[in-house]
C-alpha positions as a printed Julia matrix, in Angstrom:
84×3 Matrix{Float64}:
 101.59  109.92   96.23
 100.59  108.4    92.92
  98.78  109.21   89.7
  96.69  107.01   87.44
  96.74  107.64   83.68
  94.96  105.32   81.27
  96.15  101.8    82.18
  99.22  102.88   84.19
  99.83  103.87   87.78
 102.8   106.21   88.36
 104.65  107.13   91.52
 107.87  108.94   92.41
 109.96  105.84   91.65
 107.74  103.53   89.6
 105.42  103.19   86.61
 103.34  100.05   86.4
 100.77   98.77   83.92
  97.63   97.48   85.64
  97.96   94.17   83.77
 101.23   93.55   85.65
  99.45   93.6    89.01
  98.42   90.12   90.2
  96.25   91.31   93.08
  95.66   94.21   95.45
  95.38   94.22   99.24
  94.65   97.14  101.55
  94.3    98.09  105.19
  92.59  101.07  106.77
  94.53  103.23  109.22
  92.1   103.55  112.13
  93.76  106.75  113.38
  93.51  108.71  110.13
  90.84  106.83  108.18
  93.18  106.6   105.18
  94.26  103.4   103.46
  97.52  101.62  102.78
  97.33   99.75   99.48
  99.72   96.98   98.49
 100.08   96.13   94.79
 101.38   92.58   94.34
 103.16   92.37   90.98
 103.8    89.41   88.69
 107.52   89.63   89.42
 106.93   89.16   93.16
 107.67   92.78   94.03
 105.25   94.8    96.13
 104.42   98.48   95.82
 102.81  100.24   98.76
 100.64  103.33   98.4
  98.86  105.68  100.77
  95.35  106.68   99.68
  91.85  107.85  100.47
  88.8   105.59  100.1
  87.96  107.32   96.81
  91.47  106.72   95.43
  91.32  103.08   96.56
  88.03  102.54   94.73
  89.34  104.28   91.6
  92.43  102.08   91.61
  90.36   98.9    92.13
  88.0    99.84   89.3
  90.81  100.66   86.86
  92.69   97.47   87.74
  89.53   95.44   87.19
  88.78   97.07   83.83
  92.39   96.76   82.62
  92.09   93.02   83.19
  88.92   92.69   81.13
  86.3    92.73   83.88
  83.11   94.57   83.03
  81.64   94.56   86.54
  82.96   97.52   88.55
  84.67   96.75   91.85
  83.99   99.05   94.77
  85.12   98.59   98.35
  82.61   99.78  100.94
  83.5    99.78  104.62
  81.17   97.96  106.95
  80.74   97.14  110.61
  82.31   93.69  110.23
  85.82   94.92  109.51
  88.54   93.69  111.83
  90.33   97.02  112.17
  87.52   98.84  113.98
């Protein structure tokens, strides 16, 4: 479980500014349809989160905007995914 406020993402044991995230990877759980997100930080640590598609897209958009990007990022599933 996590919460996003302004440019920070908070969890039970962490608080992280989006600018401290190098990149984000994710994988869909084919059984539940939910996503596991991995935040790769500048320090080399990884934070793993469980989310819905909507939460994933919100997180991607906020991360993009916090890093100065003006084009919104949105992940949309398609038939070419490997985890089908």
